MDAnalysis code that builds the backbone (N, CA, C; Angstrom):
import MDAnalysis as mda
import numpy as np

u = mda.Universe.empty(432, n_residues=144, atom_resindex=np.repeat(np.arange(144), 3), trajectory=True)
u.add_TopologyAttr("name", ["N", "CA", "C"] * 144)
u.add_TopologyAttr("resid", np.arange(1, 145))
u.add_TopologyAttr("resname", ["UNK", "UNK", "UNK", "UNK", "UNK", "UNK", "UNK", "UNK", "UNK", "UNK", "UNK", "UNK", "UNK", "UNK", "UNK", "UNK", "UNK", "UNK", "UNK", "UNK", "UNK", "UNK", "UNK", "UNK", "UNK", "UNK", "UNK", "UNK", "UNK", "UNK", "UNK", "UNK", "UNK", "UNK", "UNK", "UNK", "UNK", "UNK", "UNK", "UNK", "UNK", "UNK", "UNK", "UNK", "UNK", "UNK", "UNK", "UNK", "UNK", "UNK", "UNK", "UNK", "UNK", "UNK", "UNK", "UNK", "UNK", "UNK", "UNK", "UNK", "UNK", "UNK", "UNK", "UNK", "UNK", "UNK", "UNK", "UNK", "UNK", "UNK", "UNK", "UNK", "UNK", "UNK", "UNK", "UNK", "UNK", "UNK", "UNK", "UNK", "UNK", "UNK", "UNK", "UNK", "UNK", "UNK", "UNK", "UNK", "UNK", "UNK", "UNK", "UNK", "UNK", "UNK", "UNK", "UNK", "UNK", "UNK", "UNK", "UNK", "UNK", "UNK", "UNK", "UNK", "UNK", "UNK", "UNK", "UNK", "UNK", "UNK", "UNK", "UNK", "UNK", "UNK", "UNK", "UNK", "UNK", "UNK", "UNK", "UNK", "UNK", "UNK", "UNK", "UNK", "UNK", "UNK", "UNK", "UNK", "UNK", "UNK", "UNK", "UNK", "UNK", "UNK", "UNK", "UNK", "UNK", "UNK", "UNK", "UNK", "UNK", "UNK", "UNK", "UNK"])
u.atoms.positions = np.array([
    [-5.378, -6.403, 18.690],
    [-4.176, -6.213, 17.806],
    [-3.965, -7.572, 17.221],
    [-3.304, -7.477, 15.937],
    [-3.001, -8.646, 15.245],
    [-1.625, -8.962, 15.647],
    [-1.154, -10.192, 15.136],
    [0.172, -10.664, 15.482],
    [1.241, -9.672, 15.078],
    [1.065, -8.997, 13.905],
    [2.128, -8.117, 13.429],
    [2.014, -6.846, 14.316],
    [1.100, -6.346, 14.759],
    [0.954, -5.230, 15.727],
    [1.506, -5.587, 16.971],
    [1.372, -6.763, 17.507],
    [1.941, -7.213, 18.708],
    [3.433, -7.124, 18.686],
    [3.999, -7.468, 17.465],
    [5.480, -7.613, 17.463],
    [6.219, -6.266, 17.086],
    [5.336, -5.222, 16.883],
    [5.787, -3.771, 16.470],
    [6.167, -3.089, 17.807],
    [7.356, -2.407, 17.709],
    [7.686, -1.680, 18.720],
    [8.254, -0.344, 18.249],
    [7.743, 0.829, 18.572],
    [7.967, 1.950, 17.962],
    [9.542, 2.536, 18.394],
    [10.083, 1.882, 19.273],
    [11.456, 2.142, 19.683],
    [12.466, 1.440, 18.746],
    [12.064, 0.525, 17.882],
    [12.967, -0.192, 16.968],
    [12.855, 0.512, 15.650],
    [13.917, 0.569, 14.903],
    [13.899, 1.216, 13.639],
    [12.927, 0.497, 12.772],
    [12.133, 1.151, 12.076],
    [10.966, 0.539, 11.310],
    [11.564, -0.507, 10.342],
    [12.712, -0.398, 9.673],
    [13.282, -1.246, 8.798],
    [13.772, -2.644, 9.622],
    [13.757, -2.593, 10.817],
    [14.181, -3.864, 11.686],
    [12.882, -4.410, 12.319],
    [11.724, -3.973, 11.897],
    [10.500, -4.520, 12.295],
    [10.417, -5.920, 11.750],
    [10.046, -7.021, 12.559],
    [10.083, -8.402, 11.905],
    [8.929, -8.318, 10.641],
    [9.364, -8.924, 9.620],
    [8.535, -9.008, 8.403],
    [8.542, -7.693, 7.597],
    [9.252, -6.761, 7.831],
    [9.197, -5.575, 7.142],
    [9.494, -5.614, 5.582],
    [8.397, -5.042, 4.908],
    [8.514, -4.798, 3.403],
    [8.442, -3.577, 2.973],
    [8.220, -2.570, 3.728],
    [8.098, -1.199, 3.337],
    [7.502, -0.257, 4.280],
    [7.441, 0.958, 4.037],
    [6.629, 2.080, 4.860],
    [6.387, 3.264, 4.103],
    [5.357, 4.062, 4.649],
    [5.068, 5.377, 4.216],
    [5.105, 6.256, 5.444],
    [5.768, 7.317, 5.489],
    [5.884, 8.031, 6.641],
    [5.800, 9.556, 6.067],
    [4.808, 10.428, 6.533],
    [4.802, 11.650, 5.881],
    [4.951, 11.888, 4.467],
    [4.429, 10.986, 3.597],
    [4.347, 11.041, 2.206],
    [5.754, 10.509, 1.535],
    [6.570, 10.089, 2.434],
    [7.855, 9.437, 1.923],
    [7.722, 8.031, 1.932],
    [7.830, 7.271, 0.620],
    [7.447, 6.016, 0.423],
    [8.856, 5.258, 0.201],
    [8.917, 4.133, 0.897],
    [10.064, 3.230, 0.735],
    [9.507, 1.645, 0.712],
    [9.640, 1.042, -0.486],
    [9.281, -0.179, -0.602],
    [10.472, -1.125, -0.581],
    [10.568, -2.138, 0.236],
    [11.610, -3.140, 0.264],
    [11.336, -4.180, -0.694],
    [12.157, -5.266, -0.646],
    [12.056, -6.296, -1.645],
    [10.673, -6.862, -1.878],
    [9.825, -7.061, -0.838],
    [8.476, -7.695, -0.966],
    [7.490, -6.744, -1.796],
    [7.774, -5.554, -1.792],
    [6.826, -4.531, -2.552],
    [7.518, -3.893, -3.649],
    [8.646, -4.261, -4.031],
    [9.453, -3.577, -5.220],
    [8.609, -3.376, -6.413],
    [7.640, -4.255, -6.790],
    [6.968, -4.030, -8.075],
    [6.122, -2.699, -8.019],
    [5.743, -2.301, -6.863],
    [4.810, -1.207, -6.719],
    [5.715, 0.274, -6.689],
    [7.096, -0.043, -6.664],
    [8.098, 1.229, -6.769],
    [7.901, 1.964, -8.194],
    [7.839, 3.199, -8.036],
    [7.632, 4.045, -9.205],
    [6.229, 4.409, -9.657],
    [5.268, 3.716, -9.101],
    [3.950, 3.951, -9.474],
    [3.453, 5.436, -8.739],
    [2.946, 6.239, -9.495],
    [2.516, 7.624, -9.060],
    [1.241, 7.599, -8.246],
    [1.339, 7.130, -6.886],
    [0.136, 7.109, -6.153],
    [-0.486, 8.491, -5.838],
    [0.446, 9.483, -5.751],
    [-0.183, 10.756, -5.602],
    [-0.874, 11.195, -6.704],
    [-0.499, 11.288, -7.791],
    [-1.174, 11.699, -9.031],
    [-2.356, 10.891, -9.221],
    [-2.198, 9.503, -8.949],
    [-3.470, 8.556, -9.122],
    [-4.547, 9.015, -8.235],
    [-4.345, 9.440, -7.070],
    [-5.294, 9.738, -5.958],
    [-5.875, 11.185, -6.383],
    [-5.069, 12.057, -6.773],
    [-5.422, 13.317, -7.061],
    [-6.547, 13.383, -8.358],
    [-6.089, 12.602, -9.339],
    [-6.977, 12.566, -10.635],
    [-8.333, 11.906, -10.284],
    [-8.327, 10.771, -9.579],
    [-9.540, 10.041, -9.132],
    [-10.373, 10.876, -8.324],
    [-9.811, 11.659, -7.305],
    [-10.587, 12.513, -6.591],
    [-11.173, 13.647, -7.253],
    [-10.423, 14.322, -8.117],
    [-10.941, 15.388, -9.045],
    [-12.268, 14.875, -9.848],
    [-12.086, 13.510, -10.292],
    [-13.208, 12.917, -11.117],
    [-14.406, 12.586, -10.288],
    [-14.287, 12.701, -8.955],
    [-15.357, 12.113, -8.048],
    [-15.416, 10.804, -8.036],
    [-14.245, 10.015, -8.334],
    [-14.253, 8.495, -8.343],
    [-13.145, 8.053, -7.555],
    [-12.996, 8.471, -6.415],
    [-11.931, 8.198, -5.613],
    [-11.928, 6.743, -5.037],
    [-13.312, 6.133, -4.930],
    [-13.393, 4.824, -4.674],
    [-13.122, 3.990, -5.884],
    [-12.076, 3.205, -5.845],
    [-11.731, 2.357, -7.182],
    [-11.946, 1.013, -7.097],
    [-12.736, 0.368, -7.903],
    [-13.030, -1.129, -7.867],
    [-12.121, -1.653, -8.824],
    [-11.286, -2.781, -8.386],
    [-10.456, -3.580, -9.293],
    [-10.776, -4.920, -9.261],
    [-10.550, -5.713, -10.312],
    [-10.437, -7.113, -10.301],
    [-9.243, -7.569, -10.334],
    [-8.855, -8.424, -9.304],
    [-7.387, -8.987, -9.102],
    [-7.316, -10.452, -9.169],
    [-6.233, -11.000, -9.539],
    [-6.155, -12.482, -9.418],
    [-4.785, -12.659, -8.838],
    [-4.718, -13.144, -7.566],
    [-3.600, -13.492, -6.717],
    [-3.287, -15.005, -6.725],
    [-3.764, -15.732, -7.737],
    [-3.458, -17.090, -7.908],
    [-4.593, -17.940, -7.557],
    [-5.688, -17.405, -6.976],
    [-6.681, -18.207, -6.408],
    [-7.961, -18.023, -7.114],
    [-8.020, -17.248, -8.250],
    [-9.075, -16.824, -9.030],
    [-9.385, -15.335, -8.872],
    [-10.313, -14.813, -9.716],
    [-10.472, -13.227, -9.615],
    [-11.077, -12.873, -8.193],
    [-10.639, -11.778, -7.848],
    [-11.220, -11.243, -6.530],
    [-11.493, -9.729, -6.904],
    [-12.704, -9.408, -6.481],
    [-13.029, -7.921, -6.489],
    [-12.627, -7.226, -5.204],
    [-11.966, -6.063, -5.480],
    [-11.595, -5.282, -4.317],
    [-11.871, -3.740, -4.633],
    [-11.916, -2.970, -3.551],
    [-12.272, -1.542, -3.673],
    [-11.516, -0.901, -2.686],
    [-11.007, 0.320, -3.021],
    [-10.198, 1.093, -2.087],
    [-10.263, 2.539, -2.598],
    [-9.805, 3.487, -1.602],
    [-9.704, 4.858, -1.885],
    [-8.472, 5.104, -2.744],
    [-8.436, 5.765, -3.908],
    [-7.253, 5.915, -4.568],
    [-6.246, 6.540, -3.939],
    [-6.477, 7.454, -3.041],
    [-5.568, 8.282, -2.364],
    [-4.965, 7.689, -1.080],
    [-5.492, 6.505, -0.747],
    [-4.991, 5.822, 0.442],
    [-4.105, 4.685, 0.280],
    [-2.883, 5.057, 0.193],
    [-1.624, 4.084, -0.064],
    [-1.742, 2.838, 0.826],
    [-1.957, 3.115, 2.191],
    [-2.045, 1.861, 3.048],
    [-3.244, 0.972, 2.754],
    [-4.412, 1.466, 2.229],
    [-5.403, 0.497, 1.734],
    [-5.042, -0.231, 0.523],
    [-4.327, 0.475, -0.403],
    [-3.983, -0.219, -1.625],
    [-2.957, -1.405, -1.352],
    [-1.954, -0.911, -0.541],
    [-0.854, -1.985, -0.336],
    [-1.570, -3.257, 0.533],
    [-2.436, -2.939, 1.398],
    [-2.891, -4.065, 2.219],
    [-3.897, -4.876, 1.461],
    [-4.192, -4.556, 0.128],
    [-4.912, -5.400, -0.675],
    [-4.259, -6.772, -0.840],
    [-2.908, -6.632, -0.820],
    [-2.117, -7.796, -0.902],
    [-2.179, -8.724, 0.181],
    [-2.778, -9.865, -0.137],
    [-2.983, -10.962, 1.039],
    [-1.853, -11.043, 1.959],
    [-0.581, -10.969, 1.556],
    [0.610, -11.380, 2.232],
    [1.101, -10.131, 3.222],
    [0.329, -8.950, 2.941],
    [0.894, -7.735, 3.606],
    [-0.122, -7.138, 4.583],
    [0.366, -6.662, 5.700],
    [-0.360, -5.962, 6.691],
    [0.148, -4.504, 6.818],
    [-0.671, -3.503, 7.027],
    [-0.151, -2.205, 7.272],
    [-0.527, -1.835, 8.738],
    [0.573, -1.553, 9.356],
    [0.573, -1.194, 10.916],
    [0.670, 0.414, 10.861],
    [-0.354, 1.080, 11.541],
    [-0.347, 2.444, 11.771],
    [0.797, 2.959, 12.724],
    [1.727, 3.775, 12.353],
    [2.856, 4.390, 13.153],
    [2.624, 5.661, 13.416],
    [2.396, 6.041, 14.638],
    [2.310, 7.281, 15.127],
    [3.026, 7.380, 16.517],
    [4.334, 7.503, 16.583],
    [5.088, 7.557, 17.856],
    [4.425, 8.486, 18.889],
    [4.379, 7.892, 19.995],
    [3.780, 8.757, 21.134],
    [4.748, 9.859, 21.696],
    [4.361, 10.749, 22.236],
    [5.258, 11.782, 22.909],
    [5.999, 12.672, 21.865],
    [5.490, 12.658, 20.689],
    [6.278, 13.497, 19.676],
    [5.918, 15.002, 19.785],
    [6.697, 15.697, 19.449],
    [6.402, 17.247, 19.499],
    [5.645, 17.611, 18.348],
    [5.435, 18.938, 18.333],
    [4.482, 19.587, 17.159],
    [4.784, 19.165, 15.715],
    [6.093, 18.836, 15.506],
    [6.592, 18.591, 14.133],
    [6.467, 17.162, 14.051],
    [5.789, 16.302, 14.789],
    [6.000, 14.858, 14.692],
    [5.218, 14.448, 13.365],
    [5.224, 13.141, 13.100],
    [4.668, 12.611, 11.818],
    [3.941, 11.420, 12.187],
    [3.404, 10.795, 11.157],
    [2.821, 9.331, 11.244],
    [2.787, 8.677, 9.935],
    [2.542, 7.560, 9.965],
    [2.478, 6.666, 8.628],
    [2.118, 5.420, 8.947],
    [2.554, 4.401, 8.005],
    [2.296, 3.000, 8.020],
    [3.658, 2.250, 7.650],
    [3.803, 1.029, 8.389],
    [4.726, 0.189, 8.299],
    [4.155, -1.098, 7.658],
    [4.748, -1.510, 6.500],
    [4.061, -2.665, 5.829],
    [4.962, -3.934, 6.257],
    [4.187, -4.957, 6.688],
    [4.900, -6.155, 7.159],
    [4.214, -7.337, 6.509],
    [4.994, -8.412, 6.356],
    [4.427, -9.676, 6.050],
    [3.491, -10.250, 7.018],
    [2.238, -10.793, 6.549],
    [1.428, -11.566, 7.492],
    [2.067, -12.869, 7.804],
    [1.746, -13.406, 8.966],
    [2.271, -14.659, 9.430],
    [1.787, -15.680, 8.523],
    [2.881, -16.644, 7.862],
    [2.501, -17.710, 7.048],
    [2.835, -17.195, 5.642],
    [3.172, -15.990, 5.237],
    [3.405, -15.656, 3.961],
    [4.915, -15.283, 3.673],
    [5.355, -15.515, 2.446],
    [6.771, -15.408, 2.039],
    [6.932, -13.973, 1.263],
    [8.165, -13.647, 1.197],
    [8.565, -12.442, 0.206],
    [8.128, -12.746, -1.139],
    [8.439, -13.989, -1.511],
    [7.961, -14.387, -2.879],
    [6.583, -14.350, -3.229],
    [5.688, -14.644, -2.206],
    [4.365, -14.451, -2.453],
    [3.984, -12.956, -2.440],
    [4.530, -12.231, -1.623],
    [4.308, -10.765, -1.748],
    [4.627, -10.185, -2.849],
    [5.951, -10.609, -3.510],
    [6.306, -10.036, -4.851],
    [5.361, -10.399, -5.889],
    [4.888, -11.624, -5.865],
    [3.973, -12.088, -6.964],
    [2.650, -11.354, -6.845],
    [2.068, -11.083, -5.793],
    [0.790, -10.436, -5.542],
    [1.039, -8.937, -6.013],
    [2.281, -8.384, -5.564],
    [2.531, -6.915, -5.796],
    [2.532, -6.658, -7.192],
    [3.194, -7.703, -8.075],
    [3.153, -7.672, -9.527],
    [1.788, -7.573, -10.157],
    [0.871, -8.403, -9.650],
    [-0.467, -8.484, -10.001],
    [-1.094, -7.140, -9.863],
    [-0.965, -6.656, -8.515],
    [-1.565, -5.389, -7.995],
    [-1.089, -4.196, -8.998],
    [0.231, -4.326, -9.216],
    [0.969, -3.191, -10.041],
    [0.181, -3.127, -11.532],
    [0.109, -4.307, -12.041],
    [-0.577, -4.485, -13.364],
    [-2.003, -3.877, -13.282],
    [-2.673, -4.274, -12.419],
    [-4.095, -3.745, -12.305],
    [-4.038, -2.223, -12.113],
    [-3.185, -1.576, -11.186],
    [-3.133, -0.315, -10.924],
    [-2.645, 0.480, -12.234],
    [-1.803, -0.009, -12.859],
    [-1.306, 0.694, -14.167],
    [-2.432, 0.690, -15.158],
    [-3.237, -0.329, -15.221],
    [-4.371, -0.333, -16.234],
    [-5.524, 0.657, -15.699],
    [-5.728, 0.685, -14.411],
    [-6.716, 1.666, -13.899],
    [-6.121, 3.087, -13.902],
    [-4.870, 3.388, -13.646],
    [-4.418, 4.603, -13.843],
    [-4.617, 5.195, -15.296],
    [-4.402, 4.255, -16.342],
    [-4.683, 4.741, -17.784],
    [-6.093, 5.165, -17.797],
    [-6.961, 4.506, -17.260],
    [-8.429, 4.814, -17.346],
    [-8.750, 6.088, -16.772],
    [-8.249, 6.131, -15.553],
    [-8.469, 7.465, -14.649],
    [-7.727, 8.720, -15.338],
    [-6.612, 8.489, -16.060],
    [-5.936, 9.571, -16.737],
    [-6.581, 10.024, -18.009],
    [-7.151, 8.929, -18.613],
    [-7.978, 9.292, -19.894],
    [-9.202, 10.210, -19.558],
    [-9.854, 9.803, -18.395],
    [-11.071, 10.588, -18.056],
    [-10.696, 11.828, -17.445],
    [-9.701, 11.984, -16.853],
    [-9.153, 13.221, -16.308],
    [-8.773, 14.163, -17.450],
    [-8.179, 13.677, -18.444],
    [-7.672, 14.622, -19.488],
    [-8.926, 15.197, -20.251],
    [-10.158, 14.562, -20.055],
    [-11.354, 15.068, -20.738],
    [-12.013, 16.089, -19.863],
    [-11.592, 16.413, -18.817],
    [-12.214, 17.565, -17.966],
    [-11.434, 18.889, -18.026],
])
C-alpha cells in the first residue's frame, strides 16, 4: 500500500480523509478545490462516444510544467484519468461488510509532497487536453 492508502480509514467520512480532493462513488462525482478545473466535464459521454468508436484507449500529450508527457488511459475510467495528475492518487473504496445494495468508488487524495495549487494547475492542463480530445471524439462520433 502507498502512504495515502495507509492513512485511509473507511470509518472516516471520505471528505475528512487526509489530502482529500474529491471522489467518485457509484457514478456520483464530487471534486473538491484541488480538482475543481475538472468539474463539469462530461466524463460519461466522453467514455460512451470513445467506446462506440472502438477508441476507448485515449492517448494525450500533456505538460504539467516539466515538458511534454505522453499518457494513455481508458476514456470511461474516471479514476485513471484523474490519477494522471502527478499530485493525485486514487484510492479504491469498497467498504467491507456492506449489504447487497452497497457500492464502491474512488477517493482522490494529494500525494505526499504535493500542494493543492500544484493539483489545480495540473487539473487545468488536464482539462484543456480533455476538452480538445472530447472535440475530436465528438466529431468522429457524429460521423457514424
